[in-house]
N, C-alpha and C positions, 0 to 999 in steps of 0.2 A: 541717851544724850543727843544725839545728832538728830533725831525727832523734834527733841524740847527745843534744841536750838534754831530748828528750820519752822516752825509752826507755833513757838509760844505766846508769841505778840501777835496774832490774830487769833488764838483762841482763850487765851486766859483774859477775864474780865470783859469777854463782850456776851457775856448771856447766857452760854453754853453750860447745860447739866454737866455735874461733876462725872456723873458715868460714862457720858457719853464720849467725853475726853479720853477716859480710861479704856474705853471701849476701841477709840481709835489709836490709842497709844498700845493696847496688846495687839492689832493686827498691823503696825506697824512695824512693833519687835520681830513677826516673826520672818520681814526681809532682812535683820539682822544677824540671822542665825548662820550665813554664809560665813560673815567676819568672825561672830563670837565662838563659833564652834572649833575650827582650827586651831584658833587660838588658844582655848581651854585643854584642847588636847596637846598640844605642844608644851605648855607651861604645867600642866597635872603629870604628863611624863618626866619631863626634866625635876619637878619637886619629889614624885616619887623616888625615882632609882637615884637623885642626889642627896635625899635623907637615908637612902640604904648605903649607899656609899660612903655618906659622913659616920654613920653610927656602925662602920665596918661590917655590915650584914652581907655586904657582896663577896667580902673577901671572906666570910662563914659560907656561902653559898660556894664560892668558886672553890676553897679547899676541901667541900663535900665531893667533888668533881661534877660538880653543876655548872655548865659551861653558860654565860650570859646570853647565847641566845634561848637556851632552853628554860631560863629563868624569866626571859621576854615572852614565854608561850601563851601563859594564863592570860596577861594584858594584851597579846596580841589576840586573841579569842574577844577579849571584849570589844578592841578595836573593832574586828570584823563585823560584831552584831551592831556596835555605833556607826559603821559604815553603811549597811545595812537600813539602818531606822534614818539615816539621814538621806539617804536615796529617796526611800517610800516619805517623809519628808516634804521631800525637794519637789516629788512628782504628785504626791494628793494633796497635801497639807497646804505647802506653800502657793500655790495657785489660789486657792480658795481663800487665802488671807488678802492676799492682795486683790482678790475680786470685792470683798466684805470691804478692804480697806480704800479701793477706790469709789465704791457707790456709796459709801458711809462719807466721805469726804465730801463728794456731790453733792450729797444732802446737805452738809453742814455748811458748805458754802452756800447753797440756794435759800438756805432758811434763814442765815442773816444778809441781806442785801449789803449792808454796809461792810462786810468781811471781803465781797469781791470786787467795791468801788473803792480804784485808785486814783489818787490825785493826777490829773492831765490826760487821762484815758477814758474813753466811751465805753458805757455799759451797755451789755443787751439780754440782761439775766431776767427783765419783765419783758415777757412778748408783746410787741407794737410800740416799745418806746425806748429810745437812747437815752441816757444819763450822761452826763459829766459835772466833775467839779474842779475847781483849783488847788482846795487844800480840803483836809479833814483832821478834826480834832479827835482826842481820846474818848470823850464823851460821846462822840457822833455826831456832832457839830458839823454842818457842810458852809463851806463858803464861794460864791460865784459858781451856783448851778446854771446849769443848761440842760433842758429835758424837752426831746423831740418826741412828739406824739403822733403815729403813724395809723392809730387804730380806726379813726373818722376820714372825713371829707377826701372818699376815694383815693387815697393813698397821698394826698397832700399834707405835708406835718403841718404840725400845730406846732409852735416854738414857746418857752417859756422861759425867762431869764430870772434870777433873782439874786440878791446877795448874799443871804443866806437861809439855813433850811434847816431840819430836823426830821430824823425818820422815827416813826411810832407805829406801832401794830394794834389793830383794833383789839378788843377784850374777848372777842370769839376767834383770833387769829387768820380770818379770811381776807383783811385788807390791809396793805400798807399804805399810811399817811403820810404825807410829805407835808411839813408846816414849813410855807416860803411867806420870807418878809422880803419887804421893798423890792419890787419885780414888775417885769412888763409881761406881758402874752401878747404873741404876734399869731396872725390867722387869717386864712385864705381861704373864702368862700367856693366851694367845687363849682364848675359850670355845671347849669342842669343837663344838658347833651352829652356831659362828658368829654367834650374838646375843648382844647384849650380858650380861653375868653380873655381877650386883653383888656375888658373892660368888668371883669370880676371883680367883686367887693372883697379890701382886704380890710381888716379890723386891729386897732392896737387898744389894750386894757392896760392901764396903770392898776397896781394893788399895792396895799400896806401888809398885808397877811391874805393868803389863802391857804388851802389843804385840799391838794389833787388826793383821789384815792385810786390804789392800785390792786386789782385784783391778785391774791397769792394762792390762788388754786393750784399753780402750778409748782408752788413751794412746796407743796405737801411733804415732809421730810419720811414719810413710811409708803409713799407710792413708787419710790424707785424699782425698778427692777433689776436686782444685783447683774442680771444676766445680760442687761443689756453693755457691758463692759467686758463679757465674755471672750470676744475677739481680739483682745489685746493678749499680744504674746507672753506677756509675764503670768497672767494667768492661765495659760493652757498647760496641759498637762502633756506627757511625749506623745500620744496620739493625736491630741490638738495641734501640737506643733507639727507634727509630719503631714497633716492635714492640710494646714494653712501654708505649709511651704510647697505643697505641690500645688496647690490652689494659684499661690503666687506664681511658680515657674510656668505654669500653663497661659495666665496671664502675660508673662514677658515674652514667653516665647508666639503667643498669639500678635502682640505687637510688632516683636521682630519681624514675622512673617510678613504681617501687613505692609511695615517698610520696606521690604525687599521688594512687595507686589509692586508698591506705589514707584519706587525707585528705579525698576526695572522697563516701565513703560519711558522713560525718561533717556535710555542709553537702548542705543539700536545697532546693531551689529549686523551686517549682510554677509554672509558668507557662502560661497561657490562648493557644495561637495566635491571632493576630489573623483576626476575621471567623468566628472558630468560634461565635459567637453575636451576635445580632442586639441582645440588649438591651445598653443603654448605661448606665453607671454609673461616677459618680465615682471615682476614684481613692483610696484611702485612705490619709490622711495618718498618719504613723507618728511618734510625738513622741521626742523625745531620748532620755527615758526609758522604753525599750520595755516596761516592765513593765504601764506604764500603758495601753498598745493591748490587751494580754491580758484576758479576762475574769477578774473574782475568783476565780470557781472552778476556773480553769484556772492561776493562778500558780505556785502550789505544783510541780503536775507538771511545768510548763515550767522552773522552778528545777532540778528532779531532773531532767530529760533534759539541759538544758545542764550541770548539773555532770557527768553521766555521760559525756559527749561530751568533756569537757575532760578529766575523767582518764582516757578511751581515749589522747585525744592525747598526755597529757604522758606515757604509759607506754610509747608508740613513739619519741617524738621525741628519747629523751635516746640511744636506740641508732643511731637513723639519722645525727644531727647529727655525732659524732665521726669515724664512719666516712667521711662524706663531707668534713668537713675533711681527713683522712688523705690521701684518694684527691687532693683537690682540690694538697693540698702535694707529693704526690709525681709529679702532670702538671706542674706548675711545675718541679719540680726536674728532670723528664726534659729539658724545653725546655731548661733551663738549661744541663745538662751536652750537649744536643746543640748548642746555639749554640756551647759553648766549644769545640769541634773546629774553628770555624772561626776563633773572636778569636784563638788562639794564630799562628796565620797570619797572619792581617791586622797583627796587632801588629808584627812583623819590617819591614813596609814603613811602617809608619806611622811607629816609633821609627826606622828607617833617615833617613824624610824630614824626621827633627827632628834627629838626631845630624850628618848630613852639614853642612845648612849651618849648625849651631853651631858645626863645627870650622871651618868655611871663616869665620865671623866672628870666634870667639876668638883663632885663630890659634895656638894653644899646642898641643902635643904633649905624650909622654910620659905620667906618671900622676899628675900633681900635679892641674891645673885641670880637666882634662878629668874627671878621677873625679867629683870634687865637683859639676862640674855636669850628670853623667851619672846621680849618685845622686838629685841634685835634681829633675831632670825625670821620673826610674823612680817616686820616691816620691810623685808628682802622679798619676803613669798609674797604679799601684796602690793608691793611696787611691780614684781614683775608681772603679777597678774591683772594688773589694772591697765599697764603700760601695753602689754600684747593684746588684751582685749580691744582698747580704744584703737590700735593698728589693725586689727579685724573688722573693727565696723566700720573705720574709713577705708576697708578696703586694698590696704597695704600689706597684708598678710593674711594668709588662710586661715578660716574661721576656726577650724577643729585645730592647727598646729596654734595659733593665738592663744586659745581656752586651754592647752595645755602644756604651755611655755614653760611655767612655772614647774609642772612636774618634770619636763625635760631636762632642766637647769639643776633642779636641788634633787633628782634621783641621785646622781652620782656622788654628791657630797653625803647623802644619808649611808649611802653603802661606804665612803671612807669613814666616817664617825663609828659605823657599827663595828669596821673591823679595828678602828683603833681602841675602841672599848674592848673589844675582845682580846687585844693583844698588852691590855692594860698599859695606855699609852700615857703619856704624861705630856699631852697636848695643851694643857690650862694651867699647868704647874710653873707656878712663878720661878721656883727657887731652880727647877732644871732649865731655864732659860738664862738664870742667873750662873749657875755653875758651868753653863756653855761658853759664856761670853767670858767670864773668868780665864776658861782653858784658852781661848781663842788671844786673850791679851798676854797671856804666860808665854804661848808658843812666839808673839810677836817681839816681845821682850827678850828670848833666847835668839 
């Protein structure tokens, strides 16, 4: 549903084949396993043990001398198998699905140029051209079109303006024809010598209809190599993420070393080795205002030297700082994606030990109360995970702690619920709390 909400307007009714849309949805659904799998484990465990409790089967199991933990062992084995399967899925299948999704979406976007054209934004999808429109209708009609043609005239652009137009492809699919109406074309002739000539020819041609053709050879949907996207972190397995993180760390260390070396040259300190001279001299005291310690004849030169040093630093620091920030963010992101491979598997065990005791306590099966309880606890899990992951990406929290924050917070809850279910606690029994309130009010009346 999330995929449909995001892409339905751009995919449906745009001329794409139905099987292409289904393939895209298939690859996109793999990314939703990280949300669907923990929720399904939580809901199924609540429903299973809730049905056992509702039909008094848990009572029969306990009366036979079998504890709740022992009754959970067979399902725990199933959850362990599911945990290993989810880890293998997130490490091997999910990167390939993200890779296929990225490459297929790229091909779809480039196959239909109108898919990419957004009103008020220049589009450079066709090599050598920049296209901008003010508005676009559902049938593909474009209004107030501006085209910059950079392919000819030695880099001097040819500008075409038109009131409206419509895109069509030739029968062989090799060219895109843009039928333009009521426009004007401006063209400037290049100088023969390659230099700027103030007397060169400028031409203007008005037209009622024209149909420029654009080569579509770069839009072949079958030519994109999926490996071109393979360096993206979500499309890598554990080994690939480790290699990328090591490479980014080396780049960051190189930048920091170069920055330190360049800045060292601007700060000079002259020290005399102790014992080099036997003459004892009192150390010079430097006032808060350093200029007072400099002789009058040298103050202007000192200020000029300091200004040049600061200007040199300010010239290079703006180039180093953004790159260093980007590399730091990419390293954090690789750490987050590395830990994600394990948190998906761990969440299955955590939510099982929350769901199974909850089902045994509430003693309700079916799709009623178990669904409400499962969604409530899953929202808590999802909110903690999302907030902690965002804080980790922004650098406000350690990436490892951020990705495991939900496990850290909810593990005591899982242990508490398991204990309460073992001792047959009436944690969610409304009648139990009514009796408690009645006893409190009776004591107050006395």
